[in-house]
VMD Tcl script that builds the backbone (N, CA, C; Angstrom):
set m [mol new atoms 258]
animate dup $m
set s [atomselect $m all]
$s set {name element resname resid chain x y z} {
  {N N MET 1 A 106.909 135.141 84.936}
  {CA C MET 1 A 107.578 134.250 85.571}
  {C C MET 1 A 106.486 133.163 86.136}
  {N N SER 2 A 106.210 131.841 85.866}
  {CA C SER 2 A 105.449 131.036 86.513}
  {C C SER 2 A 105.835 130.531 87.678}
  {N N ALA 3 A 105.050 130.120 88.685}
  {CA C ALA 3 A 105.500 129.514 90.008}
  {C C ALA 3 A 105.617 128.113 89.583}
  {N N VAL 4 A 106.590 127.386 90.340}
  {CA C VAL 4 A 106.811 125.881 90.127}
  {C C VAL 4 A 106.005 125.395 91.176}
  {N N LYS 5 A 105.145 124.324 90.676}
  {CA C LYS 5 A 104.138 123.478 91.449}
  {C C LYS 5 A 104.918 122.495 92.291}
  {N N MET 6 A 104.825 122.715 93.761}
  {CA C MET 6 A 105.560 121.754 94.567}
  {C C MET 6 A 104.873 120.457 94.669}
  {N N CYS 7 A 105.501 119.325 94.616}
  {CA C CYS 7 A 105.298 117.893 94.810}
  {C C CYS 7 A 104.268 117.815 96.043}
  {N N ALA 8 A 102.950 117.115 95.694}
  {CA C ALA 8 A 102.078 116.846 96.911}
  {C C ALA 8 A 102.893 116.158 97.905}
  {N N LEU 9 A 103.674 115.198 97.784}
  {CA C LEU 9 A 104.151 114.628 98.868}
  {C C LEU 9 A 105.258 115.439 99.515}
  {N N CYS 10 A 105.966 116.266 98.963}
  {CA C CYS 10 A 106.942 117.166 99.435}
  {C C CYS 10 A 106.310 117.964 100.421}
  {N N GLU 11 A 105.056 118.354 99.923}
  {CA C GLU 11 A 104.011 119.468 100.607}
  {C C GLU 11 A 103.636 118.536 101.856}
  {N N ALA 12 A 103.458 117.327 101.926}
  {CA C ALA 12 A 102.896 116.667 102.999}
  {C C ALA 12 A 103.817 116.477 104.056}
  {N N LYS 13 A 105.213 116.537 103.506}
  {CA C LYS 13 A 106.160 116.432 104.671}
  {C C LYS 13 A 106.348 117.614 105.451}
  {N N LYS 14 A 105.915 118.589 105.070}
  {CA C LYS 14 A 106.025 119.944 105.894}
  {C C LYS 14 A 104.772 120.070 106.936}
  {N N ASP 15 A 103.739 119.234 106.659}
  {CA C ASP 15 A 102.614 119.542 107.579}
  {C C ASP 15 A 102.719 118.398 108.819}
  {N N PHE 16 A 103.217 118.759 109.796}
  {CA C PHE 16 A 103.264 117.751 110.930}
  {C C PHE 16 A 102.061 117.140 111.264}
  {N N ASN 17 A 100.885 117.788 111.152}
  {CA C ASN 17 A 99.653 117.063 111.407}
  {C C ASN 17 A 99.236 115.905 110.726}
  {N N PHE 18 A 99.802 115.505 109.577}
  {CA C PHE 18 A 99.414 114.410 108.650}
  {C C PHE 18 A 100.393 113.420 108.882}
  {N N ILE 19 A 101.690 113.600 109.642}
  {CA C ILE 19 A 102.857 112.597 109.505}
  {C C ILE 19 A 102.556 111.930 110.552}
  {N N LEU 20 A 102.528 110.424 110.326}
  {CA C LEU 20 A 102.450 109.485 111.436}
  {C C LEU 20 A 103.698 108.953 111.906}
  {N N PHE 21 A 104.749 108.907 111.046}
  {CA C PHE 21 A 106.062 108.635 111.433}
  {C C PHE 21 A 107.029 109.195 110.380}
  {N N ALA 22 A 108.132 109.712 111.035}
  {CA C ALA 22 A 109.250 110.404 110.135}
  {C C ALA 22 A 110.393 109.834 110.690}
  {N N GLY 23 A 111.130 109.111 109.593}
  {CA C GLY 23 A 112.548 108.428 109.848}
  {C C GLY 23 A 113.445 109.058 109.307}
  {N N ARG 24 A 114.622 108.406 108.977}
  {CA C ARG 24 A 115.742 109.105 108.399}
  {C C ARG 24 A 115.729 109.077 107.101}
  {N N LYS 25 A 114.892 108.026 106.364}
  {CA C LYS 25 A 114.795 107.996 104.677}
  {C C LYS 25 A 113.401 108.239 104.402}
  {N N ILE 26 A 112.469 107.940 105.293}
  {CA C ILE 26 A 111.101 107.826 104.915}
  {C C ILE 26 A 109.944 108.588 105.730}
  {N N PHE 27 A 108.714 108.834 105.303}
  {CA C PHE 27 A 107.795 109.441 106.075}
  {C C PHE 27 A 106.560 108.526 105.918}
  {N N VAL 28 A 105.753 108.387 106.847}
  {CA C VAL 28 A 104.529 107.692 106.916}
  {C C VAL 28 A 103.263 108.660 107.270}
  {N N ILE 29 A 102.307 108.599 106.256}
  {CA C ILE 29 A 101.132 109.438 106.166}
  {C C ILE 29 A 99.934 108.512 106.025}
  {N N ASN 30 A 98.813 109.113 106.272}
  {CA C ASN 30 A 97.540 108.246 105.714}
  {C C ASN 30 A 97.275 108.866 104.416}
  {N N CYS 31 A 97.186 107.917 103.466}
  {CA C CYS 31 A 96.899 108.221 101.959}
  {C C CYS 31 A 95.546 108.892 101.967}
  {N N HIS 32 A 95.604 110.101 101.295}
  {CA C HIS 32 A 94.449 110.821 100.917}
  {C C HIS 32 A 93.494 110.289 99.934}
  {N N ILE 33 A 93.870 109.194 99.262}
  {CA C ILE 33 A 93.011 108.461 98.228}
  {C C ILE 33 A 92.303 107.376 99.000}
  {N N CYS 34 A 93.308 106.488 99.797}
  {CA C CYS 34 A 92.720 105.264 100.109}
  {C C CYS 34 A 92.426 105.200 101.625}
  {N N CYS 35 A 92.955 106.202 102.319}
  {CA C CYS 35 A 92.965 106.435 103.756}
  {C C CYS 35 A 93.760 105.239 104.605}
  {N N ARG 36 A 94.699 104.652 104.105}
  {CA C ARG 36 A 95.613 103.593 104.490}
  {C C ARG 36 A 96.707 104.246 104.747}
  {N N PRO 37 A 97.676 103.698 105.791}
  {CA C PRO 37 A 99.149 104.058 105.935}
  {C C PRO 37 A 99.987 103.997 104.651}
  {N N MET 38 A 100.599 105.211 104.378}
  {CA C MET 38 A 101.370 105.157 103.047}
  {C C MET 38 A 102.937 105.399 103.675}
  {N N ALA 39 A 103.932 104.710 103.176}
  {CA C ALA 39 A 105.250 105.282 103.424}
  {C C ALA 39 A 105.756 105.772 102.164}
  {N N PHE 40 A 106.537 106.870 102.159}
  {CA C PHE 40 A 107.133 107.196 100.900}
  {C C PHE 40 A 108.452 107.923 101.222}
  {N N THR 41 A 109.447 107.924 100.337}
  {CA C THR 41 A 110.824 108.419 100.367}
  {C C THR 41 A 110.756 109.800 100.441}
  {N N MET 42 A 111.752 110.241 101.300}
  {CA C MET 42 A 111.881 111.809 101.266}
  {C C MET 42 A 112.325 112.368 100.059}
  {N N ASP 43 A 112.955 111.604 99.135}
  {CA C ASP 43 A 113.622 112.276 97.886}
  {C C ASP 43 A 112.873 111.641 96.784}
  {N N HIS 44 A 112.779 112.158 95.568}
  {CA C HIS 44 A 112.314 111.907 94.322}
  {C C HIS 44 A 113.212 110.773 93.804}
  {N N HIS 45 A 112.527 109.680 93.862}
  {CA C HIS 45 A 113.111 108.457 93.093}
  {C C HIS 45 A 112.071 107.221 93.142}
  {N N PRO 46 A 111.883 106.618 91.954}
  {CA C PRO 46 A 110.907 105.717 92.080}
  {C C PRO 46 A 110.842 104.479 92.759}
  {N N LYS 47 A 111.908 104.047 93.174}
  {CA C LYS 47 A 112.136 102.563 93.755}
  {C C LYS 47 A 112.725 102.746 95.179}
  {N N PHE 48 A 112.278 102.055 96.154}
  {CA C PHE 48 A 112.962 101.834 97.364}
  {C C PHE 48 A 114.134 101.203 97.508}
  {N N THR 49 A 115.189 101.852 98.071}
  {CA C THR 49 A 116.442 100.966 98.255}
  {C C THR 49 A 116.255 99.909 99.294}
  {N N TYR 50 A 117.125 99.135 99.733}
  {CA C TYR 50 A 117.048 98.094 100.440}
  {C C TYR 50 A 117.012 98.878 101.977}
  {N N GLU 51 A 117.684 99.646 102.306}
  {CA C GLU 51 A 117.607 100.282 103.513}
  {C C GLU 51 A 116.330 101.033 103.747}
  {N N GLU 52 A 115.730 101.525 102.817}
  {CA C GLU 52 A 114.483 102.327 102.799}
  {C C GLU 52 A 113.281 101.372 103.185}
  {N N ARG 53 A 113.539 100.248 102.358}
  {CA C ARG 53 A 112.464 99.134 102.579}
  {C C ARG 53 A 112.467 98.561 104.124}
  {N N GLU 54 A 113.564 98.506 104.649}
  {CA C GLU 54 A 113.648 98.124 106.022}
  {C C GLU 54 A 113.159 99.100 107.016}
  {N N GLU 55 A 113.418 100.349 106.672}
  {CA C GLU 55 A 112.836 101.411 107.483}
  {C C GLU 55 A 111.162 101.571 107.472}
  {N N VAL 56 A 110.580 101.167 106.162}
  {CA C VAL 56 A 109.146 100.957 105.941}
  {C C VAL 56 A 108.668 100.127 106.861}
  {N N ARG 57 A 109.450 98.827 106.716}
  {CA C ARG 57 A 108.987 97.698 107.705}
  {C C ARG 57 A 108.920 97.981 109.132}
  {N N TYR 58 A 110.127 98.723 109.529}
  {CA C TYR 58 A 110.358 99.120 110.950}
  {C C TYR 58 A 109.250 99.971 111.295}
  {N N ALA 59 A 108.842 101.087 110.577}
  {CA C ALA 59 A 107.893 102.218 110.888}
  {C C ALA 59 A 106.293 101.512 110.913}
  {N N PHE 60 A 106.055 100.430 109.937}
  {CA C PHE 60 A 104.424 100.118 109.862}
  {C C PHE 60 A 104.504 98.779 111.194}
  {N N TYR 61 A 105.552 98.105 111.238}
  {CA C TYR 61 A 105.276 97.186 112.206}
  {C C TYR 61 A 105.930 97.227 113.588}
  {N N LYS 62 A 106.829 98.033 113.905}
  {CA C LYS 62 A 107.467 98.252 115.172}
  {C C LYS 62 A 107.014 99.538 115.853}
  {N N ALA 63 A 107.169 100.728 115.070}
  {CA C ALA 63 A 107.043 102.089 115.666}
  {C C ALA 63 A 105.630 102.125 115.802}
  {N N LEU 64 A 104.773 101.931 114.488}
  {CA C LEU 64 A 103.227 102.104 114.718}
  {C C LEU 64 A 102.643 101.233 115.245}
  {N N ARG 65 A 103.301 99.785 115.172}
  {CA C ARG 65 A 102.666 98.678 115.632}
  {C C ARG 65 A 101.323 98.450 114.771}
  {N N LEU 66 A 101.433 98.431 113.555}
  {CA C LEU 66 A 100.161 98.178 112.818}
  {C C LEU 66 A 100.201 96.684 112.078}
  {N N GLN 67 A 99.331 96.208 111.737}
  {CA C GLN 67 A 99.195 94.849 111.036}
  {C C GLN 67 A 98.647 95.101 109.579}
  {N N GLY 68 A 99.077 94.226 108.857}
  {CA C GLY 68 A 98.698 94.033 107.421}
  {C C GLY 68 A 99.884 93.760 106.609}
  {N N HIS 69 A 99.647 93.547 105.190}
  {CA C HIS 69 A 100.843 93.317 104.502}
  {C C HIS 69 A 101.255 94.502 103.717}
  {N N ILE 70 A 102.430 94.574 103.258}
  {CA C ILE 70 A 102.979 95.976 102.490}
  {C C ILE 70 A 102.717 95.724 100.953}
  {N N ASP 71 A 102.003 96.566 100.476}
  {CA C ASP 71 A 101.834 96.755 99.133}
  {C C ASP 71 A 102.788 97.651 98.342}
  {N N TRP 72 A 104.052 97.252 97.710}
  {CA C TRP 72 A 105.146 97.862 97.357}
  {C C TRP 72 A 104.846 98.340 96.005}
  {N N LYS 73 A 103.728 98.136 95.323}
  {CA C LYS 73 A 103.450 98.595 93.991}
  {C C LYS 73 A 103.076 100.103 93.939}
  {N N ASN 74 A 103.693 100.778 93.026}
  {CA C ASN 74 A 103.281 102.276 92.976}
  {C C ASN 74 A 102.165 102.184 91.845}
  {N N LYS 75 A 101.068 102.958 92.184}
  {CA C LYS 75 A 99.856 102.915 91.333}
  {C C LYS 75 A 99.571 104.396 90.905}
  {N N ASN 76 A 99.683 105.339 91.790}
  {CA C ASN 76 A 99.227 106.621 91.337}
  {C C ASN 76 A 100.432 107.906 91.578}
  {N N ILE 77 A 101.278 107.405 92.255}
  {CA C ILE 77 A 102.453 108.460 92.510}
  {C C ILE 77 A 103.778 107.764 92.024}
  {N N PHE 78 A 104.498 108.516 91.016}
  {CA C PHE 78 A 105.633 107.823 90.629}
  {C C PHE 78 A 106.930 108.600 90.709}
  {N N ASP 79 A 106.873 109.834 91.423}
  {CA C ASP 79 A 107.994 110.429 91.654}
  {C C ASP 79 A 108.659 110.264 92.897}
  {N N HIS 80 A 108.023 109.632 93.894}
  {CA C HIS 80 A 108.386 109.184 95.120}
  {C C HIS 80 A 108.028 107.769 95.233}
  {N N ALA 81 A 109.116 106.865 95.853}
  {CA C ALA 81 A 108.952 105.408 95.961}
  {C C ALA 81 A 107.728 105.478 97.251}
  {N N ASN 82 A 106.697 104.613 97.047}
  {CA C ASN 82 A 105.862 104.764 98.026}
  {C C ASN 82 A 105.207 103.165 98.269}
  {N N ALA 83 A 104.859 102.842 99.494}
  {CA C ALA 83 A 104.077 101.449 99.720}
  {C C ALA 83 A 102.893 101.885 100.766}
  {N N HIS 84 A 101.940 100.873 100.592}
  {CA C HIS 84 A 100.774 100.932 101.378}
  {C C HIS 84 A 100.640 99.949 102.242}
  {N N LEU 85 A 100.175 99.998 103.396}
  {CA C LEU 85 A 99.759 98.922 104.291}
  {C C LEU 85 A 98.287 98.550 104.063}
  {N N ARG 86 A 98.033 97.177 103.868}
  {CA C ARG 86 A 97.074 97.047 103.285}
  {C C ARG 86 A 96.066 95.830 104.364}
}
mol reanalyze $m
mol bondsrecalc $m
mol representation Tube
mol addrep $m
């Protein structure tokens, strides 16, 4: 019997040392590839819903008080919708 490999972002949700923001539908962490804030959905689906996009904007601009533009394009991770603040 082989062990099922857990998704890297699902694993990141469990490590509170890396979480910058935890909302109702999204998490924000520092991306391990580019070291920029990255928001991603709690569930496996490739596109943000309207409500999730609003929560991403709230997390970046209001809760974390960050500046920059949101890059909504998935480049390396396709099982969770994700966005980077650039």
